[in-house]
C-alpha positions as CSV (number, residue, x, y, z in Angstrom):
1,M,19.5,-60.9,-130.8
2,G,18.5,-60.7,-134.3
3,S,15.9,-59.8,-136.6
4,A,13.0,-60.9,-139.5
5,Q,11.3,-59.1,-142.0
6,G,8.9,-60.0,-144.7
7,S,6.0,-59.0,-147.0
8,V,2.5,-60.6,-147.7
9,A,0.8,-60.0,-151.0
10,L,-2.9,-58.6,-150.9
11,G,-4.2,-59.4,-154.5
12,A,-2.5,-57.9,-157.4
13,T,-2.0,-54.1,-155.8
14,G,-1.4,-54.2,-152.2
15,S,1.0,-55.8,-149.6
16,I,1.7,-55.8,-145.9
17,I,5.3,-55.1,-144.8
18,F,6.5,-56.3,-141.3
19,G,9.9,-56.5,-139.3
20,V,11.2,-57.1,-136.0
21,D,14.7,-56.1,-134.8
22,G,16.3,-57.1,-131.4
23,K,19.5,-56.4,-129.5
24,K,21.0,-57.2,-126.5
25,E,24.4,-56.1,-125.1
26,N,26.0,-56.7,-121.7
27,G,29.2,-56.4,-119.7
28,F,30.5,-56.9,-116.4
29,A,33.4,-56.0,-114.1
30,V,35.1,-57.4,-111.0
31,V,36.3,-54.7,-108.5
32,R,38.5,-56.0,-105.8
33,R,39.8,-54.2,-102.6
34,F,42.7,-55.4,-100.7
35,A,44.6,-53.8,-97.8
36,K,47.1,-51.2,-98.5
37,A,49.7,-52.9,-96.1
38,N,49.4,-56.1,-98.0
39,R,52.9,-57.5,-98.0
40,S,51.7,-60.1,-100.8
41,G,52.4,-57.3,-103.5
42,A,50.2,-56.4,-106.6
43,L,51.1,-59.0,-108.7
44,T,49.6,-61.5,-106.1
45,E,46.6,-59.7,-105.8
46,V,46.0,-59.5,-109.4
47,M,46.4,-63.1,-109.8
48,K,44.0,-63.8,-106.9
49,T,41.4,-61.8,-108.6
50,A,41.8,-63.2,-111.9
51,N,41.6,-66.7,-110.5
52,S,38.5,-65.9,-108.6
53,W,36.7,-64.2,-111.6
54,I,33.3,-65.7,-112.3
55,L,30.3,-64.8,-114.6
56,P,27.5,-62.8,-112.9
57,S,25.5,-65.9,-113.6
58,Q,27.5,-68.0,-111.4
59,V,27.1,-65.9,-108.3
60,K,24.2,-67.5,-106.2
61,G,25.0,-65.9,-103.0
62,I,27.5,-63.7,-101.0
63,A,29.7,-66.7,-100.2
64,D,30.5,-67.0,-104.0
65,L,32.5,-64.0,-103.8
66,E,35.9,-63.1,-101.9
67,P,35.8,-60.7,-99.4
68,G,36.4,-57.0,-100.4
69,T,34.9,-58.1,-104.2
70,W,32.0,-56.2,-106.0
71,L,30.6,-57.4,-109.2
72,I,29.3,-55.0,-111.5
73,A,26.7,-56.0,-114.3
74,E,24.8,-54.2,-116.9
75,V,22.4,-55.4,-119.6
76,D,20.8,-53.4,-122.2
77,G,18.5,-54.4,-124.8
78,S,16.0,-53.3,-127.3
79,I,13.3,-54.4,-129.7
80,A,11.8,-52.4,-132.6
81,V,8.8,-53.6,-134.6
82,K,7.9,-52.3,-137.9
83,L,4.5,-52.6,-139.7
84,G,3.1,-50.9,-142.8
85,A,0.7,-51.4,-145.8
86,Q,1.4,-50.5,-149.3
87,Y,-1.4,-50.4,-152.0
88,G,-1.3,-49.2,-155.5
């Protein structure tokens, strides 16, 4: 995400120090099940999976996924705030 830092002077001998840091990480995976007795072969199934790959934000409902498909998403984020005063 980003960060910001700075300080504000309080006369000749003091200041206020502040900062904000934030980050966001996400990942997703597509897991697809196909029948053991599938005669089309593994290459065809891999191609079908690659062609049906969509982002989690594009899924509006179950009809947007092929049968036997799971969409796994993970989002991790954090924010840190720093505030301090210095005198002298």
